[in-house]
NUFI-267998 format. One record per residue (C-alpha): z, y, x; residue in one letter. Coordinates in steps of 0.05 Angstrom, whole numbers, padded with zeros to 5 digits, always signed. Layout:
# NUFI-267998
ZYXa...
END
This chain:
# NUFI-267998
-00001-00003+00006m-00021+00066+00030v-00009+00138+00002h-00059+00176+00047l-00103+00239+00037l-00082+00241-00044h-00012+00269-00042s-00021+00288-00120g-00028+00206-00137l+00023+00158-00142s+00047+00127-00078p+00036+00054-00104w-00039+00068-00105t-00095+00093-00063i-00158+00116-00084v-00205+00086-00030l-00283+00102-00022p-00327+00056-00053d-00377+00031+00001a-00431+00001-00041r-00429+00050-00091k-00415+00114-00057d-00444+00100+00016a-00455+00169+00035l-00390+00189+00003g-00401+00241-00040f-00346+00229-00082s-00292+00241-00025v-00331+00306-00007v-00322+00323-00079q-00244+00295-00084e-00230+00326-00014e-00256+00394-00027a-00214+00397-00102s-00157+00435-00102p-00083+00394-00102y-00048+00386-00174s-00010+00436-00203l+00045+00381-00202v+00034+00365-00127h+00031+00438-00114t+00105+00447-00149c+00134+00384-00111l+00117+00417-00040n+00153+00480-00060v+00213+00453-00087l+00212+00399-00026i+00203+00465+00018a+00267+00498-00006n+00311+00441-00022l+00358+00463+00026e+00362+00532-00013k+00358+00504-00080l+00409+00442-00072c+00480+00458-00063s+00525+00416-00015e+00578+00356-00019r+00642+00352+00016s+00601+00302+00063d+00546+00340+00073g+00492+00311+00032t+00457+00356-00016l+00469+00360-00095c+00420+00382-00150l+00442+00438-00193p+00479+00414-00248e+00424+00428-00303h+00366+00398-00266w+00337+00332-00292s+00269+00294-00277f+00231+00239-00318p+00214+00175-00290q+00149+00191-00268e+00159+00252-00238l+00223+00224-00204a+00183+00172-00174d+00130+00227-00144r+00175+00271-00119f+00207+00212-00074l+00147+00188-00056g+00120+00259-00028v+00189+00266+00002m+00182+00205+00042t+00106+00217+00059w+00127+00281+00090q+00188+00251+00130g+00237+00286+00087k+00282+00233+00051l+00343+00228+00098t+00416+00213+00084d+00427+00284+00074r+00371+00284+00019t+00366+00216-00008a+00436+00232-00048s+00395+00278-00097i+00374+00218-00126f+00446+00197-00142r+00478+00198-00219g+00428+00211-00276s+00383+00269-00258q+00329+00228-00232m+00305+00168-00269k+00270+00126-00215l+00227+00062-00229k+00178+00058-00175l+00204+00080-00103i+00167+00084-00044n+00218+00097+00019i+00161+00065+00064k+00183+00085+00142r+00240+00126+00118a+00302+00126+00171k+00365+00121+00120i+00422+00084+00131s+00446+00021+00086t+00507+00068+00048t+00454+00123+00031a+00405+00065+00003f+00458+00038-00041i+00485+00100-00071k+00421+00135-00077a+00378+00077-00106f+00411+00015-00123c+00436+00043-00197h+00363+00064-00218h+00325+00005-00267k+00276-00005-00216l+00207-00045-00221i+00186-00033-00161g+00206-00019-00085l+00162-00005-00021d+00214-00010+00036a+00159-00020+00089t+00173-00013+00163a+00240+00021+00149l+00283+00037+00212h+00329-00011+00237t+00395+00031+00200d+00367-00010+00145l+00367-00079+00153p+00325-00128+00098v+00396-00164+00085p+00428-00096+00060d+00366-00079+00019i+00373-00147-00016i+00442-00139-00022r+00444-00067-00053g+00390-00089-00110l+00420-00158-00127c+00492-00109-00129s+00453-00081-00201n+00447-00144-00247s+00392-00098-00284w+00345-00099-00218i+00360-00174-00209q+00330-00197-00273q+00276-00138-00268n+00246-00112-00207l+00181-00149-00206r+00149-00119-00137n+00184-00117-00067l+00152-00103-00007f+00192-00114+00059l+00143-00111+00102d+00154-00102+00178s+00226-00085+00166t+00280-00108+00210s+00330-00166+00200i+00381-00185+00249p+00392-00244+00289q+00420-00310+00247d+00401-00280+00181s+00356-00298+00131g+00338-00279+00065l+00359-00334+00014l+00387-00276-00025l+00318-00251-00045v+00325-00323-00090g+00374-00279-00133q+00315-00231-00160l+00294-00275-00212t+00244-00218-00242g+00205-00217-00178l+00127-00229-00188r+00097-00200-00124v+00141-00207-00057l+00104-00186+00011s+00148-00195+00076v+00088-00188+00122f+00117-00186+00200s+00188-00203+00178v+00238-00253+00211c+00224-00306+00154f+00238-00374+00163h+00210-00434+00120s+00285-00441+00094e+00275-00374+00061d+00208-00397+00041l+00239-00452-00007a+00282-00408-00033s+00230-00351-00055v+00183-00412-00085s+00235-00425-00135q+00231-00359-00163l+00215-00371-00239p+00159-00319-00249k+00128-00305-00172l+00058-00301-00172e+00039-00265-00111s+00068-00281-00044l+00051-00254+00021d+00080-00291+00087i+00035-00271+00140s+00056-00263+00216n+00123-00295+00200t+00164-00348+00228l+00148-00398+00170v+00130-00474+00201t+00121-00513+00134d+00088-00481+00077i+00099-00549+00027s+00160-00515-00011a+00100-00473-00041l+00089-00534-00085l+00154-00513-00117t+00119-00455-00146c+00039-00487-00156k+00033-00473-00221d+00045-00391-00221r+00025-00373-00155l-00040-00329-00163k-00042-00294-00093s-00022-00321-00028l-00032-00288+00046t-00017-00325+00101m-00052-00288+00155h-00030-00295+00228y+00010-00364+00208l+00020-00373+00285k+00084-00416+00278c+00060-00468+00234l+00073-00540+00250t+00032-00576+00204m-00034-00613+00216t-00102-00581+00181k-00102-00642+00132p-00025-00625+00113q-00042-00552+00099i-00105-00564+00060l-00064-00609+00023a-00012-00564+00001v-00075-00508-00011i-00109-00573-00055r-00045-00566-00108e-00051-00491-00113l-00106-00498-00165k-00083-00434-00199y-00099-00386-00137l-00143-00326-00157l-00140-00299-00075h-00124-00335-00006l-00118-00303+00051d-00121-00352+00115i-00150-00297+00166s-00122-00305+00239d-00129-00263+00301h-00206-00281+00336r-00170-00299+00401q-00136-00353+00374l-00191-00390+00356k-00167-00424+00287s-00212-00477+00248d-00169-00482+00188l-00219-00433+00155a-00287-00480+00178f-00247-00549+00149h-00232-00510+00082l-00303-00485+00071l-00320-00565+00075q-00275-00582+00014q-00311-00593-00054k-00250-00602-00094d-00209-00545-00072i-00198-00477-00099l-00230-00475-00160p-00209-00413-00190n-00213-00370-00127v-00245-00303-00129v-00223-00276-00064s-00216-00320-00005l-00207-00282+00068d-00226-00321+00130i-00233-00261+00176s-00217-00291+00246g-00229-00361+00242g-00278-00395+00289s-00335-00443+00279c-00355-00409+00209i-00427-00400+00194t-00470-00368+00144d-00492-00425+00103r-00420-00461+00095a-00398-00396+00070v-00458-00397+00025e-00447-00466+00000l-00370-00446-00020f-00384-00389-00058i-00449-00423-00091q-00400-00469-00115q-00350-00415-00140r-00400-00366-00176p-00339-00321-00196e-00322-00301-00123m-00317-00228-00118q-00291-00217-00048f-00301-00255+00021v-00275-00229+00090g-00317-00252+00152l-00297-00200+00199l-00288-00221+00275a-00338-00289+00251t-00408-00307+00266d-00417-00307+00191a-00440-00248+00140g-00513-00231+00170y-00556-00276+00120s-00595-00240+00065e-00555-00277+00017f-00487-00232+00029f-00538-00177+00019t-00575-00186-00037t-00509-00221-00079k-00491-00147-00120q-00433-00171-00149d-00400-00193-00074l-00359-00150-00027r-00358-00173+00038v-00313-00143+00104a-00352-00162+00156g-00393-00127+00211e-00459-00143+00193a-00471-00072+00170n-00442-00004+00147m-00427-00031+00076i-00387-00091+00103q-00350-00051+00155l-00323+00004+00100s-00301-00057+00062e-00263-00085+00132a-00237-00015+00139l-00206-00012+00070s-00186-00082+00062q-00150-00084+00130y-00124-00021+00135r-00048-00040+00150n-00074-00095+00196r-00083-00066+00265s-00122-00132+00299c-00169-00125+00244f-00175-00048+00249i-00190-00057+00320k-00248-00098+00308e-00271-00061+00255a-00276+00004+00292l-00298-00027+00354y-00360-00042+00321r-00361+00020+00280l-00367+00051+00349f-00429+00019+00363t-00461+00031+00292e-00454+00105+00297t-00463+00129+00373f-00524+00157+00343s-00509+00178+00273m-00546+00233+00239k-00520+00228+00175v-00454+00262+00148t-00413+00205+00123m-00343+00224+00098p-00326+00162+00066a-00323+00132+00142l-00280+00181+00174l-00231+00177+00115k-00229+00101+00129f-00215+00131+00205i-00156+00179+00186a-00122+00115+00147i-00123+00067+00206g-00096+00124+00254m-00040+00140+00201r-00021+00071+00189n-00021+00046+00260h+00004+00111+00297p+00035+00069+00362l-00025+00023+00372d-00062+00049+00428l-00130+00012+00420p-00132+00035+00350v-00114+00107+00367q-00164+00106+00429f-00222+00076+00391t-00209+00114+00324a-00217+00183+00365s-00278+00154+00395a-00314+00138+00319c-00280+00201+00294a-00323+00240+00352l-00386+00205+00333n-00377+00222+00256l-00375+00294+00272t-00418+00311+00331h-00467+00361+00328q-00483+00382+00260g-00447+00328+00224l-00379+00364+00219a-00412+00419+00173r-00420+00371+00117g-00347+00341+00121m-00290+00364+00076p-00248+00412+00114v-00182+00379+00092r-00207+00313+00118l-00223+00342+00188l-00158+00377+00188s-00126+00310+00172e-00165+00276+00235v-00147+00335+00278t-00076+00328+00270c-00072+00256+00277l-00114+00267+00340l-00059+00317+00361f-00007+00258+00337k-00040+00204+00382a-00035+00253+00446l+00041+00263+00435q+00046+00192+00432n+00004+00169+00489f+00004+00235+00539p-00022+00193+00598h-00078+00166+00574y-00136+00198+00599q-00200+00173+00555q-00161+00189+00495l-00150+00266+00517q-00220+00268+00535k-00247+00244+00466n-00198+00299+00435c-00227+00355+00483l-00297+00330+00466l-00280+00336+00385y-00252+00404+00398l-00314+00427+00428t-00347+00423+00354n-00351+00502+00323s-00341+00475+00256r-00274+00447+00275i-00249+00492+00324l-00270+00555+00283m-00256+00531+00199d-00217+00471+00204v-00130+00483+00196p-00097+00444+00255f-00037+00473+00304d-00072+00524+00346r-00009+00532+00394f-00002+00457+00405d-00076+00449+00419a-00072+00509+00463a-00021+00476+00510k-00062+00409+00513f-00115+00446+00531v-00091+00485+00586i-00057+00425+00611r-00121+00392+00615w-00150+00453+00653l-00099+00449+00706c-00109+00381+00719k-00186+00369+00715s-00228+00359+00773e-00292+00340+00730n-00337+00405+00728s-00367+00381+00650k-00288+00377+00629m-00267+00444+00659q-00328+00473+00620t-00306+00446+00559m-00230+00466+00572a-00248+00530+00582v-00297+00546+00532s-00253+00517+00476i-00194+00556+00509m-00233+00621+00496s-00240+00613+00432v-00163+00593+00417l-00137+00651+00461a-00167+00692+00404l-00137+00648+00350q-00066+00650+00377l-00020+00706+00355s+00016+00753+00404p+00078+00721+00388e+00041+00655+00409q+00020+00675+00476t+00086+00701+00490v+00111+00629+00473q+00065+00597+00520l+00110+00617+00575k+00097+00564+00628e+00032+00550+00609e+00002+00623+00601l+00023+00627+00676f-00013+00564+00695m-00077+00579+00649a-00085+00649+00679i-00076+00623+00755k-00127+00571+00739e-00175+00614+00702l-00174+00671+00754l-00184+00616+00810a-00250+00599+00776i-00271+00671+00772v-00258+00675+00854k-00290+00605+00864q-00358+00627+00828k-00359+00697+00852t-00355+00668+00925t-00411+00622+00903e-00450+00675+00866n-00460+00635+00804l-00455+00660+00746d-00459+00597+00702d-00436+00584+00638v-00363+00563+00654t-00355+00628+00688f-00377+00668+00623l-00325+00626+00583f-00273+00640+00643t-00278+00712+00635l-00282+00711+00555k-00215+00668+00562a-00175+00713+00603l-00204+00779+00567w-00171+00734+00505n-00111+00711+00537l-00090+00781+00550t-00110+00815+00485d-00049+00844+00459e-00004+00807+00509s+00035+00844+00563p+00052+00776+00596a-00015+00750+00607a-00034+00819+00634c+00026+00819+00681e+00008+00747+00702h-00062+00770+00718f-00041+00832+00760l+00006+00782+00792e-00047+00733+00813n-00092+00792+00845q-00129+00795+00783g-00147+00859+00796l-00177+00852+00863a-00222+00784+00840a-00242+00831+00778f-00269+00886+00830i-00303+00836+00866k-00338+00810+00809v-00363+00878+00794l-00386+00879+00862e-00420+00821+00857t-00452+00818+00784f-00494+00870+00750s-00503+00828+00684e-00476+00867+00623s-00453+00813+00588a-00403+00803+00655i-00387+00871+00656q-00368+00880+00594s-00312+00820+00597k-00286+00845+00655v-00283+00914+00626l-00254+00882+00561g-00198+00847+00590l-00183+00909+00640l-00179+00950+00575n-00120+00899+00554n-00084+00913+00618v-00092+00993+00606a-00064+00986+00542e+00008+00970+00569v+00044+01030+00585r+00080+00995+00637e+00024+00963+00675l-00030+01013+00670s-00008+01057+00732s-00030+00997+00767k-00111+01010+00753l-00105+01084+00775v-00136+01070+00843t-00194+01093+00874k-00235+01026+00876d-00221+01018+00799v-00240+01089+00780l-00303+01092+00823k-00329+01027+00783h-00302+01054+00717i-00337+01114+00729s-00402+01091+00741i-00396+01040+00690l-00385+01094+00634l-00458+01116+00645h-00484+01047+00633s-00543+01045+00591k-00514+00984+00549e-00465+01010+00500i-00411+00958+00500e-00404+00969+00582v-00400+01050+00564s-00354+01028+00510y-00304+00986+00545f-00307+01042+00609a-00288+01092+00560a-00234+01058+00533g-00200+01058+00597i-00210+01124+00617i-00177+01139+00552a-00117+01099+00562h-00109+01114+00628l-00111+01189+00621t-00071+01192+00565s-00008+01184+00608d-00006+01242+00660r+00047+01213+00705q+00010+01161+00742p-00039+01219+00769w+00024+01265+00795t+00024+01226+00853s-00044+01220+00873c-00107+01262+00882d-00158+01227+00837l-00197+01275+00792p-00166+01263+00724r-00192+01325+00689s-00270+01308+00716a-00252+01239+00676l-00238+01273+00616l-00296+01320+00616q-00339+01260+00636d-00306+01219+00577l-00324+01274+00530y-00397+01284+00550a-00409+01205+00545t-00383+01205+00479i-00430+01259+00454q-00486+01217+00478n-00477+01147+00453w-00526+01119+00407p-00519+01099+00331r-00473+01058+00302s-00523+01007+00287s-00522+00986+00367c-00503+00918+00373k-00430+00912+00401m-00414+00847+00379t-00349+00847+00429s-00311+00906+00379l-00303+00855+00316v-00244+00824+00345t-00188+00869+00338y-00124+00840+00321r-00095+00906+00304s-00105+00988+00321f-00034+00997+00352k-00065+01009+00417s-00104+01063+00388f-00048+01101+00349f-00017+01128+00418p-00086+01164+00431l-00100+01187+00360l-00028+01224+00370g-00048+01260+00431n-00068+01328+00415f-00074+01355+00483s-00128+01314+00499q-00183+01313+00447p-00227+01273+00489e-00179+01206+00476v-00171+01221+00411q-00249+01226+00398l-00255+01154+00432w-00201+01127+00378a-00231+01154+00326l-00297+01131+00342w-00279+01061+00360a-00243+01056+00289i-00307+01086+00255y-00347+01034+00293h-00304+00975+00277v-00295+00995+00200c-00375+01005+00192s-00384+00940+00220k-00333+00895+00179n-00306+00938+00129p-00265+00889+00085s-00227+00872+00159k-00210+00937+00186y-00202+00982+00126c-00151+00934+00109k-00119+00936+00169m-00113+01011+00177l-00086+01007+00107v-00031+00961+00127e-00018+00987+00195e-00002+01057+00171k-00064+01086+00215g-00089+01125+00149l-00029+01178+00164q-00053+01183+00235l-00119+01204+00202l-00079+01251+00153c-00043+01283+00215d-00114+01300+00253i-00138+01329+00189q-00082+01378+00180e-00056+01390+00249h-00074+01466+00268n-00093+01456+00339e-00132+01388+00322a-00205+01387+00357d-00249+01406+00300p-00290+01346+00314q-00235+01305+00314a-00223+01333+00248q-00288+01317+00228q-00288+01242+00246i-00233+01233+00212a-00255+01263+00156t-00317+01220+00156s-00278+01159+00162i-00238+01168+00099v-00302+01193+00059d-00346+01143+00081d-00304+01082+00068f-00250+01105+00011r-00277+01054-00039m-00245+01002+00007h-00178+01041+00027f-00171+01046-00051m-00184+00964-00060n-00123+00958-00008y-00075+00992-00054h-00084+01060-00036l-00074+01100-00102c-00090+01169-00078e-00125+01185-00017c-00081+01236+00026p-00141+01264+00061f-00169+01334+00044k-00241+01326+00051l-00264+01386+00077r-00330+01404+00032g-00381+01350+00009p-00418+01352+00075q-00419+01292+00127k-00393+01305+00191c-00439+01331+00230p-00419+01304+00286f-00446+01240+00267f-00504+01264+00224l-00538+01324+00257h-00574+01324+00324g-00620+01274+00374r-00556+01217+00375h-00538+01226+00308a-00487+01168+00297f-00507+01131+00230h-00455+01083+00193p-00484+01016+00174v-00484+00998+00104s-00432+00946+00074d
END
């Protein structure tokens, strides 16, 4: 039982893609693109705020408000979502005490709660189903059974019990299960379950379905006790059986009412039990589902004859066998095959064996080969991969092969056809795999390759902070040039997606990143090599230092200034110059560090680049001058020409071309806060003009983003101050007026009920409309 990617559903069910009816996964796309239900959203809010909403008992556990009451179905879902999110603990489980919650079908899979908490929270309810798969050792199976048996109603009415992979102390059996007389379905997969336990269970008067896979059972003869009522028997990988094959087949022959039989095994054990079963003509007359995956000596012909003699059969498991390849298995419409002959069989295998790591590995190995040159988007397959990764987080072969398959299914443009929510799930699972296997390099390579996908990197929600730490660590240890390029390119995007607070929190990783990136810059400059890695490195450094004083300080401490001057002396390409100046602009914005830039070498290059024909280069050079000259202090102890720079700045702004010029770098501002000190500098109109020009330009390029930003950061008031200030430069006043006039409707949309500006007549700002170098704002 898996509850994945469909949190709004009951934890007892899973909606799996139908490989035969929906091979391309159209239903998956529609389902994943649909919003979560209102009930699911409300439950998430309740769980997130549980501590605030509940009171605390004297023992530290939580208690629901007295007037709260949950109906049974809602209570079951509430518990299922809590368990799914890992929020079920001794402290939170206590909300299920008493009668406010009425539980019936409960899922506490993989939860970590104690015996006491389990009994107090759940054993007084009228339960008919319990999924206690893979519980923590704090709650062993005997304690679960004793707790359930303490309630006479549960003893008689509990129908379904799943104890898969749950611990049993040594010298402790499951004989008490025999007291649960209402049981119809029992699963003890991978549990310390012995032959004497089977003898006890077989006497349950209503038992219909039994899973004893991977247990310690040596003799299955006790099944004859329930031969007239057993409809489903799963005994995958019964490695301890001491019976001969004729003895085993004799028992199976007596189970005439079986509809499902699973005798699948690990391929490496080379069991031929299934081979001998297929030769029998007087066995399993009513079977509709037979699983013989992993068996040896199995041929297409033998399976075909067996199925033809039982025309009602609906499923056969043939994964990790030599069967399933004939035309019979591809043309028989009403037969599902879990095999590896084609994509439909592989999809069926991934669905059927989602809880069995041995078969998930087999299916994924084959799937990797089949999808290596995939050209069709297949969301259903990606969803199966996510389920396998979720169910086997600590199985390295599963995680590694799944990462490779996910890469095949999302490479190039295939990710664009995948639902964002599904891509987000897979991305988060990949990062969880990295946490569980931090030293497996090939898994890390797959994750790095996966992140190079622009669709995933730009559109998909995932933890960018953890991703940045992972990429930085890889960058610092990578000796492969291709992997280094990938890491740098990813880092150049992630750096811009991190908030300034997150950049600060990187701490040691941030220092390592700056140091490593500068090492690449120095190497490429020495080699006079302006390749793609070099450009990505400059971009990464630029984005890392954006509104990050710590990163700017690390840059200066690692001789970054000297390295960047060398870059300017070595390369004359505008794409390189704009990135270098963009970073120096970031440093210039930090008042405590800006004085480091007031040197003869820096100002020489900035003065020259101010007159560049490329507007981006000129713009950033002007920004550096504006920030450096706005503070007089660094200039008092040197003889550098501050006034001349200001005059040059003013003249340059007058000669800039129209606003429709392509300055794509300008759309990446996080905020306008660095502009505000310049806007308030009335003694230096040159500085004000640059800040106003920049604000006008970015607002014209992306008004929905930057007009909102200007409102939220209270920048409009500063523009109002410029308009009203008696000593303000007339041209600065005209630009401020032009900004509010041209973008008035955008400002109004962001709850600015009344514009505070006093327009100076109906005419437009002459600075933008007249003259040879008129500045014309682009349309929305």
